[in-house]
N, C-alpha and C positions, 0 to 999 in steps of 0.2 A: 630544115628538110621538109618537103611537101610530100604527104603520104596519102595513098588510097588504100582502103581495106581490100584484102585479097578476095573477099566474098562479094564485092561489088561487081556488077555486070561488065564484061569486057568491052561492050559497045560504048561505055562511058569512060572506063579507066584507060582504054587505048588512046583516046583523045588527050587525056591529061598526061599520060606517060610521054607522049610526043612533045608536051610542053614542059617536060623536065620533072614530073612527079614520079614517085616510086611506090611500088606495091609493098604492103606491109600488113602483117596480121594484127589488127587493132582490136582491143578489148572493149573500147567505147568509141562510138561515132563511126563515121564512114570516111571522113576526110579530115586531115589535120595539118597544122603548121605552127610556126612560132612568130611572135611579133618582134619588134626591134630590140627588146630587152629580154627575150627568151620566154615570154609568157605564151602558153599554149592556147590555140583556138581549135575547137572541134566542131565539125558539121555532121549532124544526123540528117541524112537525106531520105525523103519519103515521097513516093508517088501518091497521088490523092487517094486512090483505091486502097493502097496498102496502109496509108495513114488512118483511114476510117476503120479498117479491120483491127489495127493495133490500138486504136483509141478505145474500141469496145472491149478488147481483151485485157487492157491495162498495160500492154507491152510498150506503148508509146510513152506513157508517163515514166515507166521504169528506165527506158533508154534515154529520155531527156534528163532525168535525174542523174544518170550516169555521166553524161557530158558536162552537166553543171558541176558535179563533184570533182571531175578530173580535168577541168580546163578553166582558164581565166575568162575566155570568151566562147561560151557555148551557143551554137546556132542550130536551129531547126529549119531545114530547107524543104519546102513543099513544092513539088513539081506537078503541073497539070492544071486543068480548068476546074475551077470551083464554082458551081452554080446551084441554084435552089430549084426545087419543084414543090408544088402544093398538092396535098392530098388530104381529104377529110378535114379541111380547115387548118392543117398543120403544114409547116414549111420544113422540108427535108433537104439534106445535102446530096446532090447528085442523084444516083440511083439507089442510095442506101436508106436505112431507116434511122440514121442519125439526124436528129433535128438540128436545124440551123442554129437554134439557141444553144444547144448542148455543144455543138462544134466550136462556136466562138467562146463559150464559157471555158471549155477545156484549153483552148489556145491561150486565153487570157491567164489562166492559172499557171500554165507552163511559162508564159512570159513573166508573170509576177515572181516566179521562182528564180528568175535570172536568165532565162533562155531567150535569145533574140530570134526573130522570125524573118525568114527570107522566102519570097514566092517567085517561082519561075514557071514559064509556060511550056518549055520544050527541052529536049536533050541539049541542043545547041545553047539555049539560054542558060541551062544549068552549068554546063562546062564553062561558059563565059563568066558566069557569076562566081564560080569557084576560083577562077584565075583572078578575077577582080578582087575578091576577098583576100587572097594571098598577097596581092600587091598592096592593098590597103593597109593590112596589118604590118607589112614590112617597112612602112614609112617610119621616119624618125619620131613622129608624134601623131596620134590620131585621136579623134573624139571619143572612141570607145574606151581608150585608156582612162580618161577622166571618169567615165561612167562606172567602170569597174572599181575605181578607187574610191567611189562614194562611200564605201563602208569604212574608210580610214580618212577621217577629216583632215588630219595633218598632211598626209600625202596628196590628198585631193586638192587642197588649197595650193600647196607648193608646185604641183604639176601645172598650175595655170601660168606660172612664170615661164616665159619663152626660154627654151634650152634646158629646162629641168624635166628629166624623165623619171621613171619610177626608181631607178637605181640611185640617182643623185638625191631625190627626195628622201629615200631611205637612209642615205648617208647623213643627210642633214638631221634626220630624226635621231640618229645615233648621238648627235651633239646634245639634243634635247627633244624629248617627245612632246614638248609643250609649244604650241604655236605662239603664245604670248611671249615666251622667252626668246624664241627665234626672232620674233619681231623686234625685241629689245636688242638682241645681239646684232641684228642687221643694221642698226643705227651706226655701228662701227663695222663696216662691211668686212674688214680684215679678219674679224673673229670667225666669219663663216667659211673662210678658206681652209679651216681645219678639217672640214668634211671632204672626203675623197671625191675628186672630180669637180670640185667647186673652185674655180679660179677667180681672178679679179673681175672679169666681165660678168660672170654669173652672180657673183656676190653683190655687185653694184646693181644688177637687175632686181635682185631680191630686196635690196635696200629701197630701191625706187618703188617696188610693188607695195611694200608696207608703209612707206613714209611719204610717197608722192601721189599715190592713188592711180 
């Protein structure tokens, strides 16, 4: 289900509702959906001016931490023109008193915490990007899945095998949480078919992955 927070402006949500999205009272983020294996993605949307206000108040960091804690794929989407101005030898962002250095330092900190960044230039661009994000994560496999799984080496490695998604990798982990043992088991691919969702074709692909390079 694709959702828009009820507090978002109607000029934006109306366009998404026409595309099949639904209004919902959300506690974290402004837009949400799920990927092919049920993992949640959340988008926190900010206009540039609002972003700067919330950055200074600390609200931005709190909201970003909220979507990081409550989704697999947290995204901060920034809409508007970002430009620099110089005054008294300092570079500031737009018409604010937020320095260019502080702006990017804050965004890097948010990104390092696990939040992905998206930049859009207009309302139409934002709506189009949200729809693109929903389509991207609905695919059977996507690059961000591997990025998320980087915290679990076992699942990260197995997800590189064509046809192995998060659910199947987790099932294989149930046989053995040790990659070395899975590698040994894969030499006789029939042993891997004990895992839910792993048939002959996938088992042979895993065998090839470990033993043929």
